[in-house]
C-alpha positions as CSV (number, residue, x, y, z in Angstrom):
1,M,-2.3,-65.6,-8.0
2,A,-4.0,-69.2,-9.0
3,A,-7.6,-69.6,-8.2
4,D,-7.0,-72.0,-5.9
5,E,-5.1,-69.8,-3.7
6,A,-7.3,-67.1,-3.9
7,S,-10.2,-69.4,-2.7
8,V,-8.7,-70.3,0.2
9,I,-7.5,-66.7,1.1
10,D,-11.0,-65.9,0.8
11,Y,-11.8,-68.4,2.7
12,L,-9.8,-67.4,5.4
13,N,-10.5,-63.9,5.4
14,S,-14.1,-65.1,6.0
15,Q,-13.3,-66.8,8.8
16,P,-11.2,-65.6,10.8
17,D,-11.4,-68.3,13.8
18,F,-10.2,-71.4,11.4
19,F,-7.3,-71.5,13.2
20,D,-9.3,-71.4,17.0
21,R,-11.0,-74.5,15.0
22,H,-8.1,-75.9,13.8
23,P,-4.9,-75.1,16.4
24,E,-3.0,-78.5,15.2
25,L,-2.5,-76.6,12.0
26,V,-0.7,-73.6,13.5
27,S,2.0,-75.6,14.1
28,R,2.5,-77.5,11.3
29,L,2.2,-74.3,8.6
30,R,5.9,-73.1,7.9
31,V,6.6,-69.9,7.0
32,P,10.3,-68.7,4.7
33,H,12.5,-66.7,7.1
34,H,15.3,-64.2,5.9
35,S,17.8,-66.7,6.9
36,G,16.6,-68.9,4.1
37,E,15.1,-71.6,7.1
38,A,11.4,-72.3,7.6
39,V,9.9,-71.1,10.7
40,S,6.5,-72.2,12.6
41,L,3.5,-69.5,11.9
42,V,3.7,-69.5,16.1
43,E,7.2,-68.5,15.3
44,K,6.7,-65.9,12.8
45,Q,3.9,-64.7,14.7
46,V,6.2,-64.0,17.7
47,A,8.7,-62.3,15.1
48,V,6.3,-60.0,13.9
49,L,4.8,-59.1,17.3
50,R,8.4,-58.7,18.5
51,Q,9.1,-56.3,15.3
52,Q,5.8,-54.1,16.0
53,N,6.6,-54.0,19.8
54,R,10.3,-52.4,19.0
55,Q,8.5,-50.0,16.5
56,L,5.9,-49.2,19.3
57,E,8.7,-48.5,21.4
58,R,10.5,-46.3,19.3
59,R,7.8,-44.0,18.8
60,L,7.3,-43.9,22.0
61,V,10.7,-42.6,22.7
62,D,10.0,-40.1,20.0
63,L,6.9,-38.7,21.7
64,V,8.5,-38.2,25.2
65,D,11.2,-36.4,23.2
66,V,8.8,-34.4,21.6
67,A,7.1,-34.0,24.7
68,R,10.2,-32.7,26.5
69,S,10.9,-30.4,23.6
70,N,7.8,-28.7,23.8
71,D,8.1,-28.5,27.8
72,S,11.2,-26.7,26.9
73,L,10.1,-24.4,24.0
74,I,6.9,-23.2,26.5
75,D,9.5,-22.4,29.1
76,R,11.4,-20.2,26.8
77,M,8.6,-19.2,25.3
78,H,7.0,-17.6,28.6
79,Q,10.6,-16.0,29.7
80,L,10.4,-14.7,26.6
81,A,6.9,-13.0,27.5
82,L,7.8,-12.4,30.8
83,A,10.5,-10.0,29.3
84,L,8.3,-8.1,26.8
85,V,5.7,-7.3,29.0
86,T,7.8,-6.0,32.1
87,A,9.6,-3.6,30.3
88,S,9.0,-0.4,31.2
89,D,10.6,1.2,28.1
90,R,12.1,0.8,24.8
91,Q,15.5,0.3,25.6
92,E,14.0,-2.4,28.6
93,L,12.4,-4.3,25.9
94,V,15.4,-4.5,23.4
95,A,17.8,-5.6,26.2
96,G,15.3,-8.3,27.3
97,L,14.8,-9.7,24.3
98,D,18.5,-9.5,23.8
99,D,19.3,-11.6,26.9
100,V,16.3,-13.9,26.1
101,L,17.7,-14.8,22.6
102,R,21.1,-15.3,23.5
103,N,20.8,-17.4,27.3
104,R,17.7,-19.0,26.4
105,F,17.9,-19.6,22.9
106,D,21.2,-20.5,22.4
107,A,22.0,-17.0,20.0
108,D,25.4,-15.7,19.1
109,E,24.2,-12.4,17.4
110,V,21.1,-10.8,17.9
111,I,20.1,-7.6,15.9
112,I,17.1,-6.0,15.6
113,C,16.2,-3.4,13.1
114,L,13.4,-0.9,13.5
115,F,12.4,1.3,10.4
116,A,12.1,4.9,11.6
117,D,12.1,8.5,9.4
118,R,15.8,8.6,10.7
119,S,18.5,6.0,10.6
120,D,20.8,5.2,14.4
121,D,23.2,2.6,14.5
122,G,22.4,2.2,17.7
123,G,25.7,2.3,19.3
124,D,26.4,-1.2,21.6
125,S,22.8,-1.6,21.7
126,P,21.3,-4.6,19.6
127,A,18.5,-2.4,18.2
128,R,19.1,0.2,15.1
129,L,16.9,2.8,13.9
130,V,16.7,2.0,9.8
131,H,15.4,4.5,7.3
132,P,12.7,2.5,4.9
133,E,14.8,3.9,2.1
134,D,18.2,2.7,3.2
135,P,19.8,1.1,0.3
136,G,21.3,-1.5,2.4
137,L,17.6,-2.9,2.6
138,S,17.7,-4.1,-1.4
139,A,19.3,-7.4,0.0
140,F,16.4,-7.9,1.9
141,R,14.1,-7.3,-0.7
142,N,12.1,-10.7,-1.4
143,F,12.4,-11.8,2.3
144,L,10.4,-8.1,3.4
145,R,8.0,-8.7,0.5
146,G,7.6,-12.5,1.6
147,G,6.5,-11.5,5.4
148,R,7.7,-14.7,6.7
149,P,11.0,-15.8,8.6
150,Q,13.6,-17.0,6.5
151,L,16.2,-19.5,7.5
152,G,19.4,-20.2,6.4
153,R,22.8,-18.8,5.2
154,L,22.9,-15.0,4.2
155,S,24.2,-13.2,1.5
156,E,27.5,-11.2,2.1
157,A,25.4,-8.0,1.6
158,Q,22.9,-9.0,4.7
159,L,26.0,-10.2,6.5
160,A,27.4,-7.1,6.3
161,F,24.5,-4.9,6.6
162,L,23.4,-6.2,9.9
163,F,26.8,-7.7,11.4
164,G,29.4,-5.7,10.0
165,E,32.9,-7.1,10.7
166,K,31.4,-9.4,13.6
167,A,29.8,-11.8,10.8
168,E,33.0,-13.1,9.9
169,G,33.5,-16.4,11.8
170,R,30.4,-15.7,14.0
171,V,27.9,-15.9,12.1
172,G,27.2,-19.1,9.7
173,S,23.6,-19.4,9.5
174,A,20.9,-17.0,10.5
175,A,16.8,-16.3,11.2
176,L,15.5,-13.2,9.7
177,V,12.4,-12.6,11.7
178,P,9.9,-9.8,9.9
179,L,7.7,-7.7,12.7
180,G,4.8,-6.2,11.7
181,A,2.4,-6.9,9.0
182,D,4.5,-7.0,5.8
183,A,7.6,-6.8,8.0
184,S,6.0,-2.9,8.5
185,Q,7.9,-2.4,11.9
186,G,11.6,-3.7,10.5
187,M,13.0,-6.9,11.5
188,I,15.1,-9.6,13.6
189,A,18.4,-11.1,12.9
190,I,19.6,-14.1,15.1
191,G,22.4,-15.5,14.1
192,S,24.4,-18.8,15.1
193,R,28.3,-19.8,14.8
194,N,26.5,-23.2,13.5
195,K,26.1,-23.0,9.7
196,D,23.4,-25.4,10.2
197,H,21.7,-24.1,12.9
198,F,19.5,-22.3,11.2
199,S,18.2,-24.2,7.6
200,A,15.4,-23.8,5.3
201,T,13.8,-26.9,6.3
202,Q,12.7,-25.7,9.8
203,G,9.7,-24.9,10.7
204,T,8.8,-21.3,11.5
205,L,5.8,-21.4,13.9
206,F,8.0,-20.7,16.8
207,L,9.7,-17.3,15.1
208,E,6.4,-16.3,14.1
209,R,4.8,-15.9,17.5
210,M,7.7,-14.9,18.8
211,A,7.5,-11.9,16.0
212,D,3.3,-11.3,17.2
213,L,4.7,-10.7,20.7
214,V,7.3,-8.2,20.1
215,A,5.7,-6.4,17.3
216,A,2.3,-6.1,19.2
217,T,4.8,-5.0,22.5
218,L,6.7,-2.5,20.5
219,A,3.5,-1.0,18.9
220,R,2.8,0.1,22.7
221,Q,6.3,1.7,23.0
222,P,6.9,3.6,20.2
223,A,10.2,5.2,20.1
224,P,11.1,9.0,18.7
225,G,11.6,8.8,15.2
226,E,10.0,5.8,14.1
227,R,7.8,5.9,11.1
228,G,4.3,6.5,11.9
229,V,5.0,8.1,15.3
């Protein structure tokens, strides 16, 4: 940058009211436009303000969308909490959790694996008892060690263990949610037909809060045969 240009810039920066004192210069200054034609400083300022206004409008729309999404999530979390705290026994708790996840969170498949001293596939119930030494859990070793929700596509071994024959064509992506500290109580598997519904790039805060609620409620209603009971 030439010394003269630097001097002009320094002077204008030190005199923010310069164009107030010399308004005739504003209309005479020309600024290059992307179309190749020069426009006045006033026109340039108007264009900049319009662009800023459009950006602010987009941000406002985004904020409104986020607010609506948060309101919806709060409502669904409320329904989940009600289903858990009003359950009179383990069976009602599992049924309520399954109902809320399917009807309020659009889950296509729900499996609740609870670690116990004996195994029980649960029949038609979404809950099953799993011995912590079950060989099938080897497919979840890294997940269980990590103790954090995992989102995305499951391996064939994971799909077969959780959903069996139902997995084919019905579970494109899933969320695995550990229950208890270090997954000590078990895990919840939430499946979706949509292969992009759950992805590793999504946040897990809601799932972590849900896991806290479920784990705390389960701890108050131990079932016969569960580990530590």
